[in-house]
VEXDREN-2710 file (C-alpha; in Angstrom, 1 decimal):
% VEXDREN-2710
k/r/px/py/pz
1/UNK/18.4/11.2/14.7
2/UNK/15.0/9.4/13.2
3/UNK/15.5/7.0/10.4
4/UNK/13.4/9.3/8.1
5/UNK/15.9/12.4/8.9
6/UNK/19.1/10.2/8.5
7/UNK/17.1/8.8/4.9
8/UNK/16.2/12.9/3.9
9/UNK/20.1/13.6/4.6
10/UNK/21.3/10.4/2.4
11/UNK/18.7/11.7/-0.3
12/UNK/20.4/15.2/-0.5
13/UNK/23.6/13.6/-0.1
14/UNK/22.9/11.4/-3.5
15/UNK/21.6/14.3/-5.2
16/UNK/24.8/16.7/-4.6
17/UNK/27.1/13.6/-5.5
18/UNK/25.6/13.0/-8.7
19/UNK/25.2/16.8/-10.0
20/UNK/28.8/17.3/-8.7
21/UNK/29.8/13.7/-10.8
22/UNK/28.2/15.6/-14.0
23/UNK/29.8/18.9/-13.4
24/UNK/33.1/17.2/-13.0
25/UNK/32.4/15.2/-16.0
26/UNK/30.9/18.0/-18.6
27/UNK/33.1/20.9/-17.2
28/UNK/31.6/24.3/-16.1
29/UNK/32.6/26.4/-19.0
30/UNK/30.9/23.8/-21.4
31/UNK/27.9/24.4/-19.7
32/UNK/28.4/28.4/-19.4
33/UNK/28.7/28.1/-23.7
34/UNK/26.3/26.1/-24.2
35/UNK/23.8/28.6/-22.0
36/UNK/25.2/31.4/-23.9
37/UNK/23.6/29.8/-26.9
38/UNK/20.2/30.0/-25.8
39/UNK/17.7/30.8/-28.2
40/UNK/15.7/33.2/-26.1
41/UNK/12.4/32.6/-28.9
42/UNK/12.0/29.0/-28.4
43/UNK/12.6/29.0/-24.7
44/UNK/9.9/31.5/-24.4
45/UNK/7.6/28.5/-26.1
46/UNK/9.1/26.0/-23.8
47/UNK/8.0/28.5/-20.8
48/UNK/4.4/29.2/-22.4
49/UNK/4.0/25.4/-22.9
50/UNK/5.0/24.3/-19.1
51/UNK/2.5/27.6/-18.0
52/UNK/-0.5/25.4/-20.1
53/UNK/0.6/22.3/-18.4
54/UNK/-0.2/24.0/-15.1
55/UNK/-3.5/25.1/-16.3
56/UNK/-4.4/21.7/-17.5
57/UNK/-3.1/20.0/-14.4
58/UNK/-5.5/22.2/-12.0
59/UNK/-8.6/21.1/-14.4
60/UNK/-7.7/17.4/-14.1
61/UNK/-7.9/17.7/-10.5
62/UNK/-11.0/20.3/-10.2
63/UNK/-12.7/16.8/-12.2
64/UNK/-11.6/14.4/-9.9
65/UNK/-12.5/16.7/-6.5
66/UNK/-16.0/17.6/-7.6
67/UNK/-16.3/14.1/-8.4
68/UNK/-16.1/13.1/-4.8
69/UNK/-19.3/15.0/-4.5
70/UNK/-16.7/18.1/-2.7
71/UNK/-17.2/21.5/-4.4
72/UNK/-14.3/23.4/-5.8
73/UNK/-13.5/26.0/-8.2
74/UNK/-11.0/26.0/-10.8
75/UNK/-9.2/28.9/-9.1
76/UNK/-8.7/27.0/-6.3
77/UNK/-7.8/24.1/-7.9
78/UNK/-4.8/26.0/-9.6
79/UNK/-3.7/27.1/-6.1
80/UNK/-3.6/23.9/-4.6
81/UNK/-1.5/22.3/-7.7
82/UNK/1.0/25.6/-7.5
83/UNK/1.4/25.3/-4.1
84/UNK/2.2/21.6/-3.8
85/UNK/4.4/21.9/-7.1
86/UNK/6.1/24.3/-4.7
87/UNK/6.6/22.3/-2.2
88/UNK/7.5/19.1/-4.6
89/UNK/10.6/20.7/-5.6
90/UNK/12.3/20.7/-2.1
91/UNK/10.8/17.6/-0.6
92/UNK/12.0/14.3/-1.2
93/UNK/10.6/13.0/-4.4
94/UNK/7.9/14.3/-6.2
95/UNK/5.4/12.6/-3.9
96/UNK/6.4/15.3/-1.2
97/UNK/4.0/17.3/-3.2
98/UNK/1.3/15.1/-2.7
99/UNK/1.3/15.2/1.2
100/UNK/1.2/18.9/0.5
101/UNK/-2.2/18.5/-1.2
102/UNK/-3.8/16.1/0.8
103/UNK/-3.5/18.6/3.6
104/UNK/-4.4/21.3/1.6
105/UNK/-7.5/19.7/0.2
106/UNK/-8.5/18.0/3.7
107/UNK/-8.6/21.5/5.0
108/UNK/-10.7/22.7/1.8
109/UNK/-13.2/19.3/2.6
110/UNK/-12.8/18.7/6.1
111/UNK/-12.4/14.9/4.9
112/UNK/-9.1/13.4/5.7
113/UNK/-9.5/9.7/3.8
114/UNK/-11.6/11.2/0.6
115/UNK/-8.4/14.0/0.3
116/UNK/-6.0/11.1/0.6
117/UNK/-8.0/9.2/-2.0
118/UNK/-8.4/12.4/-4.5
119/UNK/-4.5/12.8/-4.7
120/UNK/-4.2/8.9/-4.9
121/UNK/-6.4/8.7/-7.8
122/UNK/-5.1/12.0/-9.5
123/UNK/-1.7/10.0/-9.1
124/UNK/-2.8/6.9/-10.5
125/UNK/-4.5/8.8/-13.4
126/UNK/-1.6/10.4/-14.6
127/UNK/0.8/7.3/-14.6
128/UNK/-2.2/5.9/-16.8
129/UNK/-1.6/8.8/-19.0
130/UNK/1.8/8.9/-18.9
131/UNK/2.3/5.3/-19.6
132/UNK/-0.4/5.8/-23.0
133/UNK/2.2/8.9/-23.8
134/UNK/5.1/6.3/-24.5
135/UNK/3.1/3.7/-26.1
136/UNK/1.9/6.8/-28.6
137/UNK/5.5/8.1/-29.4
138/UNK/6.9/4.0/-29.3
139/UNK/4.3/3.0/-31.8
140/UNK/3.9/5.4/-34.0
141/UNK/7.6/6.7/-34.8
142/UNK/9.2/3.3/-33.6
143/UNK/10.8/3.1/-37.1
144/UNK/12.8/6.3/-36.4
145/UNK/13.3/5.4/-32.5
146/UNK/16.4/3.1/-33.6
147/UNK/18.6/2.9/-30.5
148/UNK/18.1/-0.2/-28.3
149/UNK/17.8/1.9/-25.1
150/UNK/14.8/3.8/-26.4
151/UNK/13.2/0.8/-27.6
152/UNK/13.8/-1.2/-24.5
153/UNK/12.0/1.7/-22.7
154/UNK/9.1/1.5/-24.8
155/UNK/9.0/-2.1/-24.5
156/UNK/9.0/-1.8/-20.4
157/UNK/5.9/1.0/-20.9
158/UNK/3.9/-1.1/-23.2
159/UNK/4.1/-4.2/-20.2
160/UNK/3.1/-1.5/-17.6
161/UNK/0.2/-0.5/-19.8
162/UNK/-1.4/-4.0/-20.1
163/UNK/-0.4/-4.7/-16.4
164/UNK/-2.2/-1.5/-15.2
165/UNK/-5.3/-2.6/-17.9
166/UNK/-5.3/-6.5/-16.3
167/UNK/-5.7/-5.1/-13.0
168/UNK/-8.4/-2.7/-13.4
169/UNK/-10.5/-5.9/-14.5
170/UNK/-11.6/-7.0/-11.0
171/UNK/-12.4/-10.8/-12.1
172/UNK/-8.8/-11.5/-13.1
173/UNK/-7.1/-9.8/-10.3
174/UNK/-9.6/-11.6/-7.5
175/UNK/-8.6/-14.8/-9.1
176/UNK/-4.6/-14.2/-8.6
177/UNK/-5.0/-12.8/-5.3
178/UNK/-6.4/-15.9/-4.5
179/UNK/-3.3/-17.8/-5.5
180/UNK/-0.7/-15.1/-4.1
181/UNK/-2.9/-14.8/-0.7
182/UNK/-1.6/-18.1/0.7
183/UNK/1.8/-18.0/-0.4
184/UNK/2.4/-14.0/0.9
185/UNK/-0.6/-12.6/2.8
186/UNK/0.2/-9.7/4.9
187/UNK/3.7/-9.0/3.3
188/UNK/2.2/-7.9/0.5
189/UNK/-1.3/-7.2/1.5
190/UNK/-0.9/-3.2/0.6
191/UNK/-0.5/-4.6/-3.0
192/UNK/-4.3/-6.0/-2.9
193/UNK/-5.3/-2.5/-1.2
194/UNK/-3.4/-0.4/-4.2
195/UNK/-5.3/-2.8/-6.7
196/UNK/-8.9/-2.1/-5.4
197/UNK/-8.2/2.1/-5.2
198/UNK/-7.6/1.3/-9.0
199/UNK/-10.7/-0.4/-9.5
200/UNK/-12.8/2.1/-7.4
201/UNK/-12.2/4.4/-10.5
202/UNK/-12.9/2.1/-12.8
203/UNK/-11.6/2.9/-16.0
204/UNK/-15.3/3.4/-17.8
205/UNK/-15.8/5.5/-14.9
206/UNK/-16.8/9.0/-16.5
207/UNK/-14.9/11.4/-13.7
208/UNK/-12.0/9.2/-14.9
209/UNK/-12.3/9.5/-18.2
210/UNK/-12.4/13.2/-17.9
211/UNK/-9.5/13.5/-15.9
212/UNK/-7.6/10.6/-18.3
213/UNK/-8.2/13.3/-21.2
214/UNK/-7.1/15.9/-19.2
215/UNK/-3.8/14.2/-18.5
216/UNK/-3.6/13.1/-21.8
217/UNK/-3.4/16.8/-22.6
218/UNK/-0.9/17.8/-19.4
219/UNK/1.4/15.6/-21.0
220/UNK/1.3/16.6/-24.8
221/UNK/2.0/19.9/-23.4
222/UNK/4.8/19.4/-21.7
223/UNK/6.2/16.8/-24.1
224/UNK/6.2/20.3/-26.4
225/UNK/7.6/22.4/-24.0
226/UNK/10.4/19.7/-24.0
227/UNK/11.1/19.9/-27.5
228/UNK/10.9/23.6/-27.6
229/UNK/14.1/23.7/-25.1
230/UNK/15.6/21.2/-27.7
231/UNK/15.0/23.8/-30.2
232/UNK/16.4/26.3/-28.0
233/UNK/20.0/24.2/-27.3
234/UNK/20.2/24.3/-31.5
235/UNK/19.1/20.5/-31.5
236/UNK/17.4/18.9/-34.4
237/UNK/15.5/15.8/-32.7
238/UNK/12.8/14.1/-33.4
239/UNK/9.7/15.0/-31.7
240/UNK/8.6/11.1/-31.1
241/UNK/11.6/10.9/-29.1
242/UNK/10.5/13.3/-26.2
243/UNK/6.9/11.3/-26.2
244/UNK/9.2/8.5/-24.7
245/UNK/11.9/10.9/-22.9
246/UNK/9.2/12.9/-20.9
247/UNK/7.8/9.6/-19.4
248/UNK/11.2/8.4/-18.3
249/UNK/12.5/11.2/-16.7
250/UNK/9.4/11.6/-15.1
251/UNK/9.8/8.5/-13.6
252/UNK/13.1/8.7/-12.7
253/UNK/12.0/12.1/-10.8
254/UNK/9.5/9.9/-8.5
255/UNK/12.7/7.4/-7.6
256/UNK/13.0/8.2/-3.5
257/UNK/16.8/8.2/-3.7
258/UNK/17.2/11.9/-3.8
259/UNK/15.6/15.2/-3.3
260/UNK/13.0/15.9/-6.2
261/UNK/14.8/13.3/-8.5
262/UNK/17.9/16.0/-9.3
263/UNK/20.8/14.2/-10.3
264/UNK/19.1/10.9/-10.7
265/UNK/17.1/12.8/-13.6
266/UNK/20.0/14.8/-15.1
267/UNK/21.8/11.4/-15.3
268/UNK/19.3/9.3/-17.1
269/UNK/18.8/12.0/-19.2
270/UNK/22.4/11.7/-20.4
271/UNK/22.7/8.0/-21.0
272/UNK/19.5/8.5/-22.9
273/UNK/20.8/11.5/-25.3
274/UNK/24.1/9.9/-25.4
275/UNK/23.0/7.0/-27.0
276/UNK/21.7/9.6/-30.1
277/UNK/25.1/11.5/-30.1
278/UNK/24.2/14.1/-27.7
279/UNK/26.4/15.8/-25.5
280/UNK/26.7/14.9/-21.7
281/UNK/26.4/18.7/-21.3
282/UNK/23.4/19.6/-23.6
283/UNK/21.9/15.9/-22.1
284/UNK/21.9/17.6/-18.7
285/UNK/20.5/20.8/-20.0
286/UNK/17.7/19.3/-21.6
287/UNK/16.3/18.1/-18.4
288/UNK/17.8/20.4/-16.0
289/UNK/16.2/23.4/-18.0
290/UNK/12.5/22.0/-17.7
291/UNK/12.7/21.8/-14.1
292/UNK/13.8/25.1/-13.8
293/UNK/10.3/26.1/-16.0
294/UNK/8.4/24.3/-13.4
295/UNK/10.7/25.8/-10.4
296/UNK/9.5/29.1/-11.7
297/UNK/5.9/28.4/-11.4
298/UNK/6.6/26.2/-8.1
299/UNK/8.0/29.9/-6.6
300/UNK/4.5/31.3/-7.8
301/UNK/2.9/28.8/-6.0
302/UNK/5.3/29.2/-2.6
303/UNK/4.1/32.9/-2.9
304/UNK/0.6/32.1/-2.6
305/UNK/1.0/29.8/0.1
306/UNK/3.3/32.4/2.2
307/UNK/0.2/35.0/1.8
308/UNK/-2.9/32.6/1.5
309/UNK/-3.0/29.2/3.2
310/UNK/-2.1/27.7/6.6
311/UNK/-1.6/24.3/6.5
END
C-alpha cells in the first residue's frame, strides 16, 4: 500500500472519529430536535446566497483564465467550478478539487503549466480576500467581538494580511531571501517559488484586482448565507461574527488531516460558538448545514461531469 493511500485512510479515520465524538457528546436526540425546529424560510435564503456565491466564483475564474490569454466563456467557467466542487467534497481537503480543476483547464486550453498557474493564483486571490473579510469584521466590529478566541483569530488574520502584503513587495522579499537562503537553501526553496508566483500576479495587476473584488463579493455571499443559517436555527448572533467565523472555517477545511475538512470543521465551530454560550449541537449545525448546501451544488457538478466531461 502506497504512502498516499495510507494517508487518505488516516484522514478518513480522523473524520469518522471526530464526527463520532461530536455525536456522542451532543446526542442524536438533540440534533433531531434542533433540525425539527429549522425555519425553512431563512434556510431558503441561506441556500440562495450559497447559489449566488457559485455564480460569483465562476466569474472570478473566468477573469483569471482570460488574463492568461485563454478564451473561456462564463458557462464553461461555471461548469468547471461546479465539477471541481463535487470532487472537492469527496477528495482529501478542498485542495482535491483544485487538482480536478487543473485537469479540466489543461484539457480546455492545452496548456498544462498555465492551467496550474491559473488554479494557484485563483487560490491565492481567494486567500487574500479571505483575510480581508476577516479584517473587516474584526476591525469594524471589534467592540462587539469581546471573546478572546475571536479576538485572537482576528489578530492572526491581521498578521497574515500584513505578511501577504509584504511578500508581494519584491525588494523586501529579495533582501530577506538573501539572508535565509545560505542557512536553509533547498529545504525551503518551495517557499521562494511560491512567493515568486505571488509576485508574478502583482496586487496592482488589473486582472488581479478584478478577480480580488469578485472574491470579496464571493465571501460576502458566504457570510450572508451563514448568517441566514443561524437565523434558521433560531439564533440571534451579531452578523459581524460571521466575518471572522467564515474565514476560520475555510482554513479549518483546508487542514490536510481529514476528508474535505469533515469533523475538523465541525469541531472548530463547536469551540468557536461555545464561547458565546451556544450549544454544541447548534455549533455543529452552524458549520454542517452550510456544508450540505455546498454539497447540493456539488452534486449538480457531479451530474454535469458524468454527462459532459472526461478527464
